TORPASE-335091 format. One record per residue (C-alpha): residue number from 1; residue in three letters; x, y, z. Coordinates in steps of 0.25 Angstrom, whole numbers, plus 2048, in hexadecimal, padded with zeros to 3 digits. Layout:
N
PT  NUM  Ala  X  Y  Z
...
***
This chain:
323
PT  1  Met  39B  A0B  20A
PT  2  Arg  3A0  A13  1FF
PT  3  Ala  3A0  A22  202
PT  4  Val  3A6  A30  1FD
PT  5  Leu  3AE  A36  209
PT  6  Cys  3B2  A44  20A
PT  7  Thr  3BF  A44  213
PT  8  Thr  3C4  A52  20F
PT  9  Val  3BA  A5E  20D
PT  10  Gly  3BE  A66  201
PT  11  Lys  3BE  A5E  1F3
PT  12  Val  3B5  A54  1ED
PT  13  Ala  3C2  A4E  1E7
PT  14  Asp  3C6  A4A  1F5
PT  15  Leu  3B9  A41  1F8
PT  16  Glu  3BC  A32  1FA
PT  17  Ile  3B4  A27  1F6
PT  18  Thr  3B5  A1C  200
PT  19  Asp  3B0  A10  207
PT  20  Leu  3AB  A12  215
PT  21  Pro  3A4  A09  21F
PT  22  Ser  395  A08  21F
PT  23  Pro  38F  A10  22A
PT  24  Pro  387  A09  234
PT  25  Leu  378  A0A  236
PT  26  Thr  374  A11  243
PT  27  Pro  366  A12  249
PT  28  Gly  35C  A19  240
PT  29  Thr  364  A18  233
PT  30  Val  364  A11  226
PT  31  Arg  36F  A0D  21C
PT  32  Val  36D  A13  20E
PT  33  Ala  374  A0C  202
PT  34  Val  377  A19  1FA
PT  35  Ala  373  A18  1EC
PT  36  Ala  376  A27  1E8
PT  37  Ala  37B  A33  1EF
PT  38  Gly  377  A40  1EA
PT  39  Leu  382  A4A  1E6
PT  40  Asn  380  A59  1EA
PT  41  Tyr  388  A65  1EA
PT  42  Val  388  A66  1F9
PT  43  Asp  390  A58  1F9
PT  44  Ala  39B  A5F  1F3
PT  45  Leu  39A  A6B  1FC
PT  46  Phe  39B  A61  208
PT  47  Val  3A8  A5B  201
PT  48  Ala  3AE  A69  1FF
PT  49  Gly  3AB  A6E  20D
PT  50  Glu  3A2  A79  207
PT  51  Tyr  394  A75  20D
PT  52  Gln  38E  A7B  219
PT  53  Ile  390  A6E  221
PT  54  Lys  39E  A6A  222
PT  55  Pro  3A0  A5B  226
PT  56  Asn  3AD  A57  22B
PT  57  Pro  3B4  A4D  222
PT  58  Pro  3B3  A41  21F
PT  59  Phe  3A5  A41  21B
PT  60  Ile  39D  A3A  210
PT  61  Pro  396  A45  207
PT  62  Gly  388  A43  201
PT  63  Arg  37A  A49  206
PT  64  Glu  370  A41  1FF
PT  65  Val  36F  A32  1FB
PT  66  Ala  365  A28  1F6
PT  67  Gly  365  A19  1F8
PT  68  Val  360  A0C  1FE
PT  69  Ile  35F  A09  20D
PT  70  Ser  368  9FC  20F
PT  71  Glu  367  9FB  21E
PT  72  Val  35E  A01  229
PT  73  Ala  360  A02  238
PT  74  Pro  358  9F9  241
PT  75  Asp  350  A05  247
PT  76  Val  34C  A0B  239
PT  77  Ser  33E  A07  235
PT  78  Asp  33A  A11  22A
PT  79  Arg  345  A0D  220
PT  80  Thr  348  9FF  21A
PT  81  Val  353  9F9  212
PT  82  Gly  351  9FC  203
PT  83  Asp  34A  A0A  205
PT  84  Arg  34F  A14  1FB
PT  85  Val  353  A21  202
PT  86  Leu  359  A2E  200
PT  87  Val  361  A35  20B
PT  88  Ser  366  A43  20D
PT  89  Cys  372  A40  216
PT  90  Gly  37A  A4D  216
PT  91  Leu  387  A45  216
PT  92  Gly  38B  A37  213
PT  93  Gly  383  A35  206
PT  94  Phe  38F  A32  1FD
PT  95  Ala  390  A24  202
PT  96  Ser  38A  A16  1FE
PT  97  Glu  384  A14  20C
PT  98  Leu  37D  A1E  215
PT  99  Val  378  A1C  223
PT  100  Ile  36D  A26  227
PT  101  Ala  362  A28  230
PT  102  Ala  355  A21  22A
PT  103  Gln  34D  A2D  22C
PT  104  Ala  357  A35  222
PT  105  Thr  353  A2C  217
PT  106  Thr  348  A2F  20D
PT  107  Ile  341  A24  205
PT  108  Val  343  A26  1F6
PT  109  Pro  337  A26  1EE
PT  110  Asp  336  A1B  1E2
PT  111  Ala  336  A27  1D8
PT  112  Leu  344  A2B  1DB
PT  113  Ser  351  A23  1D9
PT  114  Leu  35C  A23  1E3
PT  115  Pro  365  A2C  1DB
PT  116  Ala  35B  A36  1DA
PT  117  Ala  357  A35  1E8
PT  118  Ala  365  A38  1EC
PT  119  Thr  365  A45  1E5
PT  120  Leu  357  A49  1E9
PT  121  Thr  357  A4F  1F7
PT  122  Gln  361  A5B  1F6
PT  123  Ser  35C  A60  1E8
PT  124  Tyr  34D  A5E  1E9
PT  125  Cys  34C  A62  1F8
PT  126  Thr  354  A6E  1F5
PT  127  Ala  34B  A71  1E9
PT  128  Leu  33E  A70  1F1
PT  129  Phe  343  A77  1FC
PT  130  Ala  348  A82  1F4
PT  131  Leu  33C  A84  1EA
PT  132  Arg  330  A81  1F3
PT  133  Asp  335  A84  201
PT  134  Arg  33E  A91  1FF
PT  135  Ala  33A  A96  1F2
PT  136  Arg  32B  A93  1F4
PT  137  Leu  32A  A90  1E5
PT  138  Ala  31C  A90  1DF
PT  139  Ala  316  A89  1D3
PT  140  Gly  318  A92  1C7
PT  141  Glu  324  A98  1CB
PT  142  Val  331  A97  1C3
PT  143  Val  33F  A92  1C8
PT  144  Leu  34C  A94  1C3
PT  145  Val  356  A89  1C6
PT  146  Leu  365  A8B  1C6
PT  147  Gly  36E  A7F  1C5
PT  148  Ala  362  A78  1BF
PT  149  Gly  36B  A6C  1BB
PT  150  Gly  36E  A68  1C9
PT  151  Gly  367  A60  1D4
PT  152  Val  361  A6C  1DB
PT  153  Gly  35D  A73  1CE
PT  154  Tyr  356  A66  1C8
PT  155  Ala  34F  A64  1D5
PT  156  Ala  34A  A73  1D6
PT  157  Ile  345  A72  1C8
PT  158  Asp  33D  A65  1CB
PT  159  Val  338  A6B  1D8
PT  160  Ala  334  A77  1D2
PT  161  Gly  32C  A70  1C8
PT  162  Ala  325  A68  1D3
PT  163  Leu  321  A75  1DA
PT  164  Gly  31B  A7A  1CD
PT  165  Ala  326  A84  1C9
PT  166  Thr  32E  A85  1BC
PT  167  Ser  33C  A85  1BC
PT  168  Ile  347  A8A  1B2
PT  169  Ala  356  A85  1B3
PT  170  Ala  363  A8A  1B2
PT  171  Ala  36E  A7F  1B0
PT  172  Ser  37C  A80  1AA
PT  173  Thr  37C  A75  1A0
PT  174  Pro  372  A6F  196
PT  175  Glu  372  A62  19D
PT  176  Lys  36E  A69  1AA
PT  177  Gln  364  A71  1A3
PT  178  Ala  35D  A64  19E
PT  179  His  35E  A5F  1AC
PT  180  Ala  356  A6B  1B1
PT  181  Leu  34C  A69  1A6
PT  182  Asp  34A  A5B  1AA
PT  183  Ala  347  A60  1B8
PT  184  Gly  33B  A68  1B2
PT  185  Ala  342  A76  1B0
PT  186  Ala  33A  A7E  1A5
PT  187  Lys  347  A83  1A0
PT  188  Ala  356  A81  1A2
PT  189  Phe  361  A89  19D
PT  190  Ala  36F  A8D  19F
PT  191  Val  372  A9B  1A6
PT  192  Ala  37D  AA5  1A9
PT  193  Pro  37D  AAF  1B3
PT  194  Asp  37B  ABB  1A9
PT  195  Thr  36F  AB4  1A1
PT  196  Leu  367  AAD  1AD
PT  197  Lys  35E  AB8  1B1
PT  198  Asp  35A  ABC  1A2
PT  199  Leu  358  AAD  19E
PT  200  Val  350  AAA  1AA
PT  201  Arg  347  AB6  1A9
PT  202  Ser  345  AB4  19A
PT  203  Glu  341  AA5  19D
PT  204  Thr  337  AA8  1A8
PT  205  Glu  330  AB4  1A4
PT  206  Gly  337  ABD  1AE
PT  207  Gly  33E  AB4  1B9
PT  208  Val  33C  AA9  1C3
PT  209  Asp  336  AA7  1D0
PT  210  Val  341  A9F  1D6
PT  211  Val  350  A9C  1D4
PT  212  Val  356  A8F  1D9
PT  213  Asp  365  A91  1DA
PT  214  Pro  36E  A86  1DF
PT  215  Val  37A  A8B  1D6
PT  216  Gly  37C  A9A  1DB
PT  217  Ala  389  AA0  1D4
PT  218  Asp  387  AAA  1C8
PT  219  Leu  379  AA6  1C5
PT  220  Ala  373  AAA  1D2
PT  221  Ala  372  AB9  1D0
PT  222  Pro  36B  AB8  1C2
PT  223  Ala  362  AAD  1C7
PT  224  Leu  35D  AB6  1D2
PT  225  Arg  359  AC1  1C8
PT  226  Thr  351  AB7  1C1
PT  227  Leu  346  AB7  1CC
PT  228  Arg  339  ABD  1CB
PT  229  Glu  332  AC5  1D6
PT  230  Phe  332  ABD  1E3
PT  231  Gly  33C  AB3  1DD
PT  232  Arg  344  AAA  1E6
PT  233  Tyr  352  AA6  1E4
PT  234  Leu  356  A99  1EA
PT  235  Val  365  A98  1EF
PT  236  Ile  368  A89  1EF
PT  237  Gly  377  A87  1ED
PT  238  Phe  383  A8C  1E6
PT  239  Ala  387  A81  1DC
PT  240  Gly  38C  A8C  1D2
PT  241  Gly  398  A8E  1DB
PT  242  His  397  A9A  1E3
PT  243  Ile  38C  AA2  1EB
PT  244  Pro  386  AAD  1E3
PT  245  Thr  383  ABB  1E8
PT  246  Leu  375  ABF  1E5
PT  247  Pro  371  ACE  1E2
PT  248  Thr  367  AD2  1EE
PT  249  Asn  361  ADD  1E6
PT  250  Gln  35C  AD2  1DC
PT  251  Ile  356  ACB  1E8
PT  252  Leu  34F  AD8  1EC
PT  253  Leu  349  ADA  1DE
PT  254  Arg  33C  AD3  1DB
PT  255  Asn  33B  ACE  1EA
PT  256  Arg  344  AC1  1E7
PT  257  Ser  349  AB8  1F2
PT  258  Val  355  AB0  1F4
PT  259  Leu  353  AA3  1FC
PT  260  Gly  35E  A9A  201
PT  261  Val  35B  A8A  200
PT  262  Asp  364  A82  209
PT  263  Trp  35B  A75  209
PT  264  Gly  366  A6D  20F
PT  265  Ala  368  A75  21C
PT  266  Trp  359  A76  21D
PT  267  Ala  356  A68  21B
PT  268  Met  360  A64  226
PT  269  Ser  359  A6D  230
PT  270  His  34B  A6A  22B
PT  271  Gly  34B  A5B  22B
PT  272  Gly  33C  A59  22B
PT  273  Glu  339  A63  221
PT  274  Gln  344  A5D  218
PT  275  Ala  33E  A4F  219
PT  276  Arg  331  A55  215
PT  277  Leu  338  A5C  209
PT  278  Leu  33E  A50  204
PT  279  Asp  331  A48  205
PT  280  Glu  32B  A52  1FC
PT  281  Ile  335  A51  1F2
PT  282  Leu  334  A42  1F2
PT  283  Thr  325  A43  1F1
PT  284  Met  327  A4C  1E5
PT  285  Val  330  A41  1DF
PT  286  Ala  327  A36  1E1
PT  287  Lys  31B  A3D  1DB
PT  288  Gly  324  A42  1CF
PT  289  Gly  324  A51  1D3
PT  290  Val  332  A52  1D2
PT  291  Arg  33C  A49  1CA
PT  292  Pro  34A  A48  1D0
PT  293  Pro  354  A44  1C5
PT  294  Glu  35E  A39  1C5
PT  295  Pro  36C  A3E  1C9
PT  296  Ser  379  A3C  1C3
PT  297  Ser  381  A31  1C9
PT  298  Tyr  390  A30  1CE
PT  299  Ala  396  A23  1D4
PT  300  Val  39B  A26  1E2
PT  301  Asp  3A9  A25  1DE
PT  302  Asp  3A7  A31  1D5
PT  303  Val  3A2  A3A  1E0
PT  304  Lys  3AE  A45  1DD
PT  305  Glu  3AA  A46  1CF
PT  306  Ala  39B  A46  1D3
PT  307  Leu  39D  A52  1DD
PT  308  Asp  3A6  A59  1D3
PT  309  Asp  39B  A58  1C8
PT  310  Leu  391  A5D  1D2
PT  311  Thr  399  A69  1D6
PT  312  Gly  39D  A6C  1C8
PT  313  Arg  38E  A6D  1C5
PT  314  Arg  390  A61  1BA
PT  315  Val  385  A59  1C0
PT  316  Val  378  A5A  1BA
PT  317  Gly  36D  A58  1C4
PT  318  Lys  370  A4F  1D0
PT  319  Ala  37B  A44  1D2
PT  320  Val  37D  A39  1DB
PT  321  Leu  388  A30  1E0
PT  322  Thr  385  A21  1DF
PT  323  Phe  38A  A16  1E7
***
């Protein structure tokens, strides 16, 4: 099988694209012919050795894939050859084949392409977990989404709309702003740290109820100041390059809350609840409540360029490796 191998932790440039023996089936497993593997910021963190979990090399990166089942172990009865499935595998996704427990696969609805399915789980589960379960978003509320041109940002806008809220979007380029508007944002604009607060307040009659922040960095503190009374600030990640310091007096004022959103760790320790969360997302997709976009595509041999584009924030929306 064709695979991306991390033999030395530290640099994306050191990744190897190689051929490896196909893994054998074991009881309870299926073989998935991978059509697409989702590219996520966390994949680059694994390669760099900067994620909380630090696997020993060599390992195959890649956390989420979609493909078609090509082989089924004799004791598996609820999956068949030809089933279209998505998988959250933690590691091992950047390969043309994946052997995994049948119960870890989820059937992809007809409304979803395999590339879109490969980018669905992390972004859309993060968005629903953040907005509904952490922020308790209510219909009629207003959400400010930072990094709205990225995967989590797009999903947050899409999910907020499905929950009856209105989103406004901050994105760095006209192309990313257009992407956010496609997701359903009422408005999209470029911002700077010294203009964000006043711009958002003028566009929203005084502020927002929820801030979705997967970026961090210099926009964090002014974004906090856009919150109305009882506003909730969702800390999702730090794609902007550094972890910000939030002024605690601004949290105190107007009874604001700052909420951490670590969906990945929660999902690993709450398997049953995560399965239900994913089922809810897929039901929303099947009914047209949310509309995951088609991702940009990179050939597996271009994985280094793909991860560089991702960490350099040059990717609009989501991206996949194809095999």
